[in-house]
C-alpha positions in Angstrom: 98.0 103.0 76.4 95.9 104.2 79.4 97.2 102.8 82.7 95.7 102.4 86.2 98.2 103.3 88.8 97.5 102.8 92.4 99.7 104.0 95.3 99.1 102.4 98.7 100.5 104.9 101.3 100.3 102.6 104.5 102.0 102.5 107.6 104.1 99.5 108.3 104.1 97.6 111.7 107.7 97.8 112.8 109.3 94.5 112.3 106.1 92.5 111.7 106.1 91.1 108.3 102.8 88.9 108.7 101.0 91.6 109.8 102.2 94.1 107.0 101.3 91.5 104.6 97.7 91.0 105.7 97.2 94.8 105.2 98.7 94.6 101.7 96.5 91.5 100.8 93.5 93.5 101.8 94.4 96.4 99.5 94.9 94.0 96.7 91.5 92.2 97.3 89.6 95.6 97.0 91.4 96.5 93.6 89.2 95.9 90.7 91.5 96.3 87.8 89.8 97.3 84.3 92.8 97.4 82.1 96.6 97.6 82.9 97.2 98.2 86.6 100.1 98.9 88.6 100.3 98.8 92.4 102.9 100.9 94.2 103.9 100.3 97.9 106.2 102.0 99.8 109.9 101.2 100.7 110.8 98.4 103.0 107.0 97.9 103.8 107.2 94.5 105.1 109.1 95.2 107.9 110.0 99.0 108.2 113.4 100.1 108.7 114.1 97.2 111.3 117.6 96.8 109.8 119.0 95.1 113.1 116.9 91.8 111.7 118.1 91.8 108.2 118.8 88.1 108.5 115.3 87.5 109.7 113.4 89.7 107.4 115.2 88.7 104.2 113.5 85.2 104.5 110.4 86.7 105.4 110.6 89.0 102.5 111.3 86.0 100.0 108.1 84.0 101.2 106.2 87.4 100.6 107.4 87.7 97.2 106.1 84.4 96.3 102.8 85.3 97.8 102.6 88.6 95.8 103.5 86.7 92.4 100.6 84.8 93.0 98.5 87.9 93.7 99.8 89.5 90.5 99.0 86.6 88.3 95.4 86.1 89.9 94.5 90.0 89.7 96.6 90.4 86.5 98.3 93.4 88.0 101.7 94.6 88.3 103.0 95.1 91.8 105.9 97.3 92.7 107.8 97.9 96.2 111.0 97.5 98.0 112.3 94.6 99.9 115.2 93.1 101.8 117.3 90.8 99.4 120.4 89.0 100.0 123.2 87.6 97.8 126.1 85.7 99.6 126.7 87.5 102.6 125.5 90.8 101.3 122.2 92.4 101.8 120.4 94.9 99.3 117.5 97.2 99.4 115.5 96.1 96.4 112.9 97.3 94.1 111.1 94.3 92.9 108.5 94.5 90.1 106.2 91.5 89.6 104.1 91.1 86.7 100.8 89.1 85.8 102.5 86.7 83.5 105.3 85.8 85.9 107.6 88.7 85.3 110.1 89.7 87.7 112.5 92.6 87.4 114.7 94.0 90.2 116.8 96.9 90.8 119.2 97.4 93.8 119.0 100.8 95.3 122.2 102.5 94.6 122.3 105.7 96.6 122.1 104.6 100.2 121.4 107.5 102.6 124.2 107.7 105.0 122.2 110.1 107.3 120.1 107.2 108.4 122.8 104.6 108.4 121.5 102.7 105.6 125.2 102.0 104.1 125.9 100.0 107.5 123.3 97.3 106.5 122.9 97.5 102.8 125.4 97.2 99.7 124.7 99.5 96.8 123.4 98.4 93.6 125.3 99.0 90.4 123.3 99.7 87.5 120.2 101.4 86.7 117.2 99.4 85.7 114.4 100.1 83.3 111.8 97.8 82.2 110.0 97.7 78.6 106.4 96.6 79.0 103.6 97.2 76.3 102.1 99.8 78.3 105.0 102.0 79.4 108.8 102.0 79.7 109.2 101.9 83.5 112.1 103.7 85.2 112.9 102.0 88.9 114.1 104.1 91.7 114.1 104.1 95.6 113.7 106.9 97.8 117.1 108.7 98.1 117.6 108.3 94.6 115.2 111.1 94.1 118.3 113.6 94.9 120.5 112.5 91.9 119.0 113.6 88.9 121.6 111.8 86.7 119.7 108.5 87.5 116.4 109.8 86.2 117.9 111.3 83.0 119.7 108.1 81.9 116.5 106.3 82.3 114.8 108.9 80.3 117.5 108.9 77.7 117.3 104.9 77.6 113.4 105.6 76.8 111.7 105.2 80.0 108.6 107.5 80.5 107.2 106.4 83.8 109.2 106.7 86.8 108.2 104.4 89.8 109.4 105.0 93.3 108.7 103.4 96.7 110.0 105.5 99.6 110.4 106.0 103.4 110.9 109.8 103.3 111.1 111.7 106.5 108.6 114.4 107.5 111.1 116.7 108.3 112.3 117.0 104.7 109.1 116.7 102.9 109.3 120.1 101.5 112.3 118.6 99.5 110.2 115.8 98.3 107.4 118.1 97.2 110.0 120.1 95.2 111.9 117.4 93.6 109.3 115.0 92.2 107.7 117.9 89.8 111.3 118.8 88.8 112.3 115.1 88.0 109.2 114.8 86.0 109.7 118.1 84.3 113.3 117.6 83.4 112.9 114.0 81.9 109.3 114.7 80.3 108.0 111.8 82.2 105.2 110.7 84.7 106.5 110.3 88.3 104.6 107.9 90.5 105.9 107.9 94.1 104.6 106.2 97.1 105.9 107.2 100.6 105.1 105.7 103.9 103.3 107.4 106.9 103.7 106.7 110.6 107.4 105.7 111.6 109.8 104.3 113.7 111.6 105.1 117.3 114.0 107.3 114.9 111.9 108.7 112.0 108.4 109.8 111.1 107.7 109.4 107.3 105.9 112.2 105.6 103.3 110.7 103.3 102.6 112.9 100.5 102.5 110.3 97.9 102.1 111.5 94.5 101.1 111.3 90.8 102.8 113.8 88.6 102.6 114.3 85.0 105.2 115.1 82.4 104.3 118.9 82.6 105.2 118.6 86.5 101.4 119.0 87.4 100.2 117.1 90.4 97.6 114.7 89.4 97.0 113.5 93.0 98.9 113.9 96.4 97.9 112.4 99.5 98.4 114.0 102.8 101.4 113.7 105.4 99.8 111.4 107.9 97.1 109.2 106.8 97.0 105.9 105.4 95.3 106.1 101.9 95.0 104.0 98.5 94.4 105.9 95.4 94.0 105.0 91.9 94.7 107.4 88.8 94.3 106.7 85.4 97.4 107.8 83.3 98.3 108.0 79.8 101.9 107.1 79.2 101.8 107.8 75.4 101.1 111.4 76.1 105.2 111.8 76.5 105.5 110.8 72.8 104.3 113.7 71.4 105.5 115.9 74.1 109.1 114.8 73.6 108.5 115.4 69.9 107.1 118.9 70.0 109.5 119.8 72.9 112.6 118.0 72.2 114.7 118.7 75.6 115.7 115.3 76.0 117.7 115.0 72.5 119.2 118.5 73.4 120.5 117.0 76.6 121.9 114.3 74.7 123.8 116.9 72.5 125.1 118.7 75.7 126.3 115.3 77.1 128.1 114.6 73.7 130.0 117.9 73.9 133.0 118.5 76.2 132.0 121.8 77.7 134.8 123.3 80.0 134.0 125.0 83.4 135.6 128.4 83.9 136.0 129.2 87.5 136.5 132.9 87.5 138.0 135.1 90.8 
């Protein structure tokens, strides 16, 4: 089923959830969905990486998610991004997908980037998450997950054919981003939708370059590295059905996984 995908490459005001919510509400108000519609926002867009204030921002994010659920219902769209959530005394970087009929699906980011001390603030998740909708099977991921191909391979083997990824990827490593996004799409014969932040904090400048990649690794859309931008592209997730049937690399990957193939280290 053809699906509208909107990526909102925005700059978050550091530590200012109310201001950031106002910006996103303007983005939502400007949308004119004609059919199934997914809005993807960057990683931790409500506060930026103001992790010293997790205890404050987790409460703000809880209220923001209530508001976004109302917006999803009113606009009849899906809204995706990552937020600070809490269970007991542990904080998580959590992908939340909100649907037009009150659906709510979550994925807790598994791969926390030590280079940015993310593991000092968050606990890692413990399971991959795919979401079966009537228009696509969505595989959920967050930023640094991009460097871990087994995650996407597992999602693809479970049936996912569209990957969604909010990110706050630094401009210093944006060349890796540009290489890995098409690679993950090609490897898994899936669409890859990635929304990165722009601007930055006192420590990092984010590199934008939000992209929509088709299963052949072709770039259907890519933003620049610096500007805020909202872009909508029409995709057809059903394209993956014929592709996977005619070129059955996924099933051949499964055959490999089911065989014990030894590694010979030669000297």
